[in-house]
C-alpha positions in Angstrom: -12.3 -222.6 -67.8 -10.8 -220.0 -65.6 -9.7 -221.7 -62.4 -7.5 -220.2 -59.7 -4.0 -220.8 -60.8 -2.2 -219.3 -57.8 -3.1 -217.3 -54.7 -1.0 -215.2 -52.3 -1.5 -214.5 -48.6 0.2 -211.5 -46.9 2.0 -212.2 -43.7 3.6 -209.9 -41.1 5.8 -212.9 -39.9 6.5 -215.6 -42.5 7.7 -218.1 -40.0 4.6 -217.8 -37.8 2.4 -218.0 -40.9 4.4 -221.0 -42.2 3.9 -222.9 -38.9 0.2 -221.9 -38.6 -0.8 -223.1 -42.1 1.3 -226.3 -41.9 -0.4 -227.2 -38.6 -3.9 -226.1 -39.6 -4.2 -227.3 -43.2 -1.2 -229.6 -43.6 0.2 -227.4 -46.4 3.8 -227.9 -47.4 5.6 -224.6 -47.2 9.0 -223.9 -48.8 11.2 -220.8 -48.6 11.5 -219.2 -52.1 13.2 -216.0 -50.9 13.7 -213.9 -47.7 10.2 -212.3 -48.3 8.3 -215.1 -50.1 7.4 -218.7 -49.2 5.7 -221.1 -51.6 2.5 -222.9 -50.5 2.4 -226.4 -52.0 -1.1 -227.8 -51.8 -0.4 -230.4 -54.5 2.5 -231.4 -56.7 3.0 -227.9 -57.9 3.1 -224.5 -56.1 -0.4 -223.4 -55.5 0.1 -220.2 -53.5 2.5 -218.1 -51.6 3.1 -216.2 -48.4 4.5 -212.7 -48.9 6.0 -210.4 -46.4 4.2 -207.2 -45.5 4.5 -204.7 -42.6 0.7 -204.6 -41.9 -2.3 -206.6 -43.1 -4.7 -204.5 -45.1 -8.4 -205.4 -45.2 -9.6 -206.8 -48.6 -12.9 -207.2 -50.2 -11.8 -210.3 -52.1 -12.6 -213.6 -50.4 -11.2 -217.0 -51.3 -12.9 -219.9 -49.5 -10.8 -223.0 -48.5 -12.8 -226.2 -48.2 -12.8 -228.3 -45.1 -14.8 -231.3 -44.0 -15.5 -229.8 -40.5 -15.8 -226.0 -40.2 -16.2 -226.0 -36.3 -13.2 -228.3 -35.9 -11.1 -226.1 -38.3 -12.1 -223.0 -36.5 -11.3 -224.5 -33.1 -7.9 -225.6 -34.4 -7.2 -222.2 -35.8 -7.9 -220.6 -32.4 -5.7 -223.2 -30.7 -2.9 -222.3 -33.1 -3.2 -218.6 -32.3 -5.9 -217.4 -34.7 -9.3 -215.9 -33.9 -12.7 -217.1 -34.9 -14.5 -214.4 -37.0 -17.6 -216.2 -38.1 -19.1 -219.5 -36.8 -20.4 -222.0 -39.2 -23.5 -220.9 -40.9 -25.7 -222.2 -43.7 -25.7 -220.6 -47.2 -28.7 -222.7 -48.3 -28.2 -225.3 -51.0 -24.6 -224.1 -51.5 -23.4 -225.5 -48.1 -21.9 -223.8 -45.2 -19.3 -221.1 -44.5 -17.2 -219.8 -41.6 -14.1 -217.6 -41.1 -11.1 -217.0 -38.9 -8.1 -214.7 -38.8 -4.6 -216.1 -38.7 -2.1 -215.0 -36.1 -1.0 -212.1 -38.3 -4.7 -210.9 -38.6 -5.4 -212.1 -42.1 -9.0 -213.2 -42.7 -9.5 -216.7 -44.1 -12.9 -218.0 -45.2 -13.9 -221.7 -45.0 -16.5 -223.7 -47.0 -18.0 -227.1 -46.5 -20.8 -229.1 -48.2 -22.3 -230.2 -44.9 
């Protein structure tokens, strides 16, 4: 099976991104170096934040699951993000939505209901 082993999110300000994702998703974030922070979603590092000067658009989408897309979108906005797509149905596959973080990075959400 080919599961996602690790993901990385670009950030124009690692400290702002760290605070945003800790508050929004409850992720534990640890500094690895001056330009890289580890995202600990479980007992091991699952992802990272890496420093960039500007966020570049991507055609790759990784969806993070949530129990409540509207509440997650509202919290993202409250924390300095921007709602990009309200919750919408994708038929039998559940629901999706999207926001951008304070640095302008698009993050997609998925929920079963």
